[in-house]
C-alpha positions in Angstrom: 18.9 -21.1 13.1 18.2 -17.7 14.4 14.3 -16.9 14.0 12.4 -13.6 13.7 9.2 -13.8 15.7 6.5 -12.3 13.5 3.1 -12.0 15.3 -0.1 -11.6 13.1 -2.9 -10.5 15.4 -6.3 -11.4 14.0 -10.0 -11.3 15.4 -13.4 -11.9 14.6 -14.0 -10.6 11.2 -10.8 -9.9 10.3 -9.9 -9.9 6.7 -8.8 -13.2 5.1 -6.7 -11.2 2.6 -5.2 -9.0 5.0 -3.8 -12.0 6.9 -2.9 -14.1 3.7 -0.6 -11.4 2.0 1.5 -11.3 5.2 1.9 -15.0 5.8 2.4 -16.0 2.3 5.1 -13.5 1.7 6.9 -14.4 4.8 6.7 -18.0 4.0 7.8 -17.4 0.6 10.9 -15.4 2.1 11.5 -18.5 4.3 11.8 -20.7 1.3 14.0 -18.6 -1.0 16.0 -17.0 1.5 18.8 -17.5 4.1 18.6 -17.1 7.9 17.1 -15.4 9.8 14.0 -17.7 9.5 10.6 -15.9 9.9 8.6 -17.9 12.6 5.0 -16.7 11.8 2.2 -17.1 14.4 -1.5 -16.0 14.2 -2.8 -15.2 17.3 -6.5 -14.3 18.5 -8.0 -13.2 21.5 -8.6 -16.6 23.6 -7.3 -18.5 20.5 -10.9 -18.1 19.1 -11.6 -18.9 15.1 -11.6 -15.9 12.8 -14.8 -15.7 11.0 -13.8 -14.0 7.6 -17.3 -14.2 6.0 -19.9 -16.9 5.0 -17.4 -19.5 3.4 -13.9 -19.3 5.2 -12.9 -19.7 9.1 -9.5 -19.4 10.1 -8.4 -21.5 13.1 -5.5 -21.1 15.5 -4.3 -22.6 18.8 -2.3 -19.4 19.9 -3.8 -17.0 22.3 -3.2 -13.6 22.1 -3.0 -13.4 25.9 -0.5 -16.1 26.3 2.2 -14.4 23.7 5.1 -12.9 25.3 8.4 -11.3 23.8 10.7 -10.7 22.7 9.1 -10.0 19.4 10.4 -8.9 16.2 7.4 -7.7 14.4 3.7 -7.3 15.9 1.4 -6.8 12.9 -2.3 -6.0 13.4 -4.6 -7.0 10.6 -7.8 -5.1 9.5 -11.0 -6.2 8.6 -14.5 -5.3 9.4 -14.2 -6.5 12.9 -11.2 -4.0 13.7 -14.2 -1.6 15.4 -15.1 -4.2 17.9 -11.7 -5.1 18.5 -10.6 -1.5 19.1 -13.2 -1.2 21.4 -11.9 -4.0 23.7 -10.0 -3.0 26.4 -8.6 -6.3 26.8 -7.3 -6.5 23.5 -5.8 -3.1 23.5 -4.0 -3.8 26.9 -2.5 -6.7 25.1 -1.6 -4.9 22.1 0.2 -2.4 24.2 2.0 -4.9 26.2 3.2 -6.7 23.1 4.2 -3.6 21.4 6.5 -2.7 24.1 8.3 -5.8 23.7 8.5 -5.8 19.9 11.3 -4.3 17.6 8.9 -3.1 15.3 4.7 -2.6 15.2 2.6 -2.6 12.1 -1.0 -2.6 10.9 -2.8 -3.4 7.8 -5.8 -1.5 6.5 -8.2 -0.7 9.6 -6.0 -2.3 12.0 -5.0 1.3 12.2 -7.9 2.0 14.5 -6.5 -0.7 17.0 -3.4 0.6 17.0 -4.8 4.2 17.3 -7.0 3.4 20.2 -4.2 1.6 21.9 -2.4 5.0 21.9 0.4 3.5 19.8 0.1 6.3 16.9 -0.3 9.2 19.0 2.1 12.0 17.5 2.8 10.0 14.6 1.9 10.2 11.1 -0.3 6.9 9.8 -2.4 5.8 6.8 -5.2 3.5 6.7 -7.8 2.6 3.7 -8.6 5.7 2.0 -12.6 5.3 2.6 -11.8 5.1 6.3 -9.3 8.1 6.8 -11.7 10.8 7.6 -13.4 9.0 10.5 -10.1 7.7 11.6 -8.9 11.5 11.8 -11.9 12.6 13.5 -11.9 9.8 16.4 -8.4 10.3 16.9 -6.8 13.7 16.2 -3.8 13.0 18.2 -2.8 10.7 15.0 -1.5 12.5 11.8 -3.8 10.8 9.3 -2.7 10.8 5.8 -4.9 9.0 3.3 -2.7 8.9 0.2 -0.1 6.8 0.9 0.2 2.9 0.4 2.0 2.3 3.4 4.0 4.8 6.2 6.8 4.1 8.5 7.3 6.7 11.4 10.0 5.3 13.6 9.5 1.8 14.4 5.5 1.9 13.6 4.1 0.9 9.8 0.6 1.3 9.0 -0.5 0.5 5.6 -3.6 1.1 3.3 -6.3 -1.0 2.2 -6.2 -4.9 1.9 -3.6 -5.8 -1.0 -1.2 -3.0 0.5 -0.7 -5.6 3.1 1.6 -7.3 0.3 3.5 -4.1 -0.2 4.0 -3.6 3.3 5.7 -7.1 3.8 7.7 -6.8 0.8 9.2 -3.7 2.2 9.7 -5.2 5.7 11.5 -8.1 3.8 13.5 -5.8 2.1 14.5 -3.9 5.2 15.4 -7.4 6.9 17.0 -9.0 4.0 17.6 -6.9 1.2 16.1 -5.8 -2.3 16.8 -9.1 -3.7 14.9 -11.4 -1.6 12.4 -8.8 -1.8 12.3 -9.1 -5.6 12.2 -12.8 -5.4 9.2 -13.1 -3.5 7.5 -10.7 -5.3 8.0 -12.7 -8.5 7.0 -15.8 -7.0 3.6 -14.2 -5.8 3.1 -13.0 -9.5 2.8 -9.6 -8.0 3.4 -6.9 -10.9 5.4 -4.4 -8.7 6.5 -3.9 -5.3 5.2 -0.6 -4.7 6.7 2.2 -2.8 5.2 3.4 0.3 4.5 6.7 -0.8 2.6 5.8 -4.1 -0.8 7.0 -3.6 -3.6 4.7 -3.1 -5.9 5.9 -5.5 -4.0 5.5 -8.7 -5.2 6.3 -12.3 -4.8 2.3 -13.0 -7.1 1.3 -10.4 -9.6 4.3 -10.0 -11.8 3.6 -13.1 -14.8 5.6 -14.4 -18.2 4.4 -13.9 -18.9 1.5 -16.3 -22.1 3.0 -17.1 -20.5 5.5 -19.3 -18.8 3.4 -21.9 -17.3 6.6 -23.9 -15.2 7.8 -20.7 -13.9 4.2 -20.1 -12.9 3.8 -23.9 -10.9 6.9 -23.9 -9.3 6.2 -20.2 -8.6 2.7 -21.8 -6.8 4.1 -24.8 -4.9 6.7 -22.7 -3.6 4.2 -20.0 -2.6 1.7 -23.1 -0.9 4.2 -25.3 1.0 6.7 -22.9 3.6 7.4 -25.7 0.9 8.2 -28.5 -0.7 11.6 -29.4 -2.9 12.3 -26.1 -4.1 15.8 -26.6 -7.7 16.8 -26.3 -8.0 17.4 -29.9 -6.5 13.8 -30.5 -8.7 12.2 -27.9 -11.9 13.9 -29.0 -11.5 13.1 -32.5 -10.7 9.4 -31.7 -14.1 9.3 -29.5 -16.0 10.9 -32.2 -17.0 14.0 -29.9 -16.3 17.6 -29.6 -13.2 18.5 -27.2 -15.9 20.4 -25.2 -18.2 17.5 -24.9 -15.2 15.3 -23.9 -13.9 17.8 -21.4 -17.5 18.0 -19.8 -17.6 14.3 -19.7 -14.6 13.9 -17.9 -15.1 16.4 -15.3 -18.6 14.9 -14.7 -17.2 11.3 -14.3 -13.7 11.9 -13.1 -13.4 15.3 -11.7 -10.7 16.4 -13.8 -10.2 17.6 -17.6 -8.6 15.1 -19.9 -5.2 16.8 -20.1 -4.7 16.6 -16.0 -5.8 12.8 -16.4 -3.3 12.2 -19.0 -0.5 14.0 -17.4 -1.1 12.3 -14.0 -1.5 8.6 -15.6 2.0 9.5 -17.7 3.3 10.6 -14.1 2.2 7.3 -12.3 3.8 5.0 -15.1 6.9 7.0 -15.0 7.0 6.3 -11.2 6.4 2.4 -11.9 9.7 2.3 -14.3 11.7 4.3 -12.0 11.5 1.8 -9.3 11.2 -1.2 -11.2 13.9 -0.5 -13.8 17.2 1.1 -14.6 16.2 3.0 -17.7 17.7 6.5 -18.1 15.4 9.5 -17.6 15.3 10.1 -21.4 13.9 6.5 -22.0 11.5 6.7 -19.4 10.2 9.8 -20.4 9.8 8.5 -24.2 8.0 5.6 -23.1 5.6 7.6 -21.1 4.7 10.1 -23.5 6.4 13.2 -22.0 9.2 13.8 -24.9 11.9 15.2 -22.9 13.3 14.7 -19.5 12.6 18.0 -18.5 9.1 17.7 -19.2 9.0 14.3 -17.1 10.7 16.4 -14.3 8.2 19.2 -14.2 5.0 16.8 -14.3 6.7 14.5 -11.5 7.3 17.6 -9.3 3.8 18.5 -9.5 2.5 15.0 -8.9 4.9 13.7 -6.2 7.0 16.8 -4.9 10.1 15.7 -5.9 12.3 15.3 -8.9 12.2 11.8 -10.6 15.8 11.3 -10.1 15.3 12.0 -6.5 12.5 9.5 -6.3 14.3 7.0 -7.5 17.3 7.3 -5.1 14.7 7.4 -2.2 13.2 4.1 -3.1 16.6 2.6 -3.8 17.9 3.6 -0.3 14.9 2.7 1.5 16.1 -0.5 2.8 19.6 0.5 3.8 18.3 3.7 5.7 15.8 1.4 7.5 19.0 -0.7 8.5 21.2 1.9 9.4 
């Protein structure tokens, strides 16, 4: 059986979830897919254990120093130990060596620091966890750091955002290798809600919750995200919350940095993006479900949020795998 050698690089204090998302997805692809088979290898410097925290230690018998090519995919995990790994000359030398022998190279979360330190991101666009993006850009000005996307492909190099974006990246790689159907099957088996496109923003309306100490703002946000097709004008929201429009706007600016109207528009655009990549619903139906009223209103809001019309966004995502293969 033909094999795709997928090498996952860990180190002391690498993140367990960074590694588990990748390995579990590939093993699921092996179970439900046809050849080629992913041969997954977890390697560390000196085959030393990975201390993932006070409760979990990962063990491997694979030494980073002994790995040779050809390799299909070299993936460097992230974690709080990434800074030490990025400062280790021997680790960087082996990452450079293996990158030359790999069809593609990838990183998860702060694994981007290691690729950058190895010089593999010079002149390339890359991403990492949003909270580390500014520091990465300052340390490596030769890298074009974009903190927004979940993952980025630049040539044969892939970088991804924080932690669970490893799942999105791995699903995209599986789709690139084997087609969308297997990627969807793996996503269903892992019970992940949606395979998010790489250019979706890291800080989503649905994950960037307001401070829980402000119960009124949280209650209004919950109402918005749960009733996108309802009347969500500032007047309606203020009436429902039992406060004045001016007071509600002041609270939103204080806790979310934007007005209620802008928040609603952004939440509806993100919901529309989910529907566009996960369903075949027509534009009018997507617009109606997300509270835009008309397809034209959806188009305008989508361009404001993503810079492209919704039809182009859907087409781009559906063609992503075939473009990567050809």
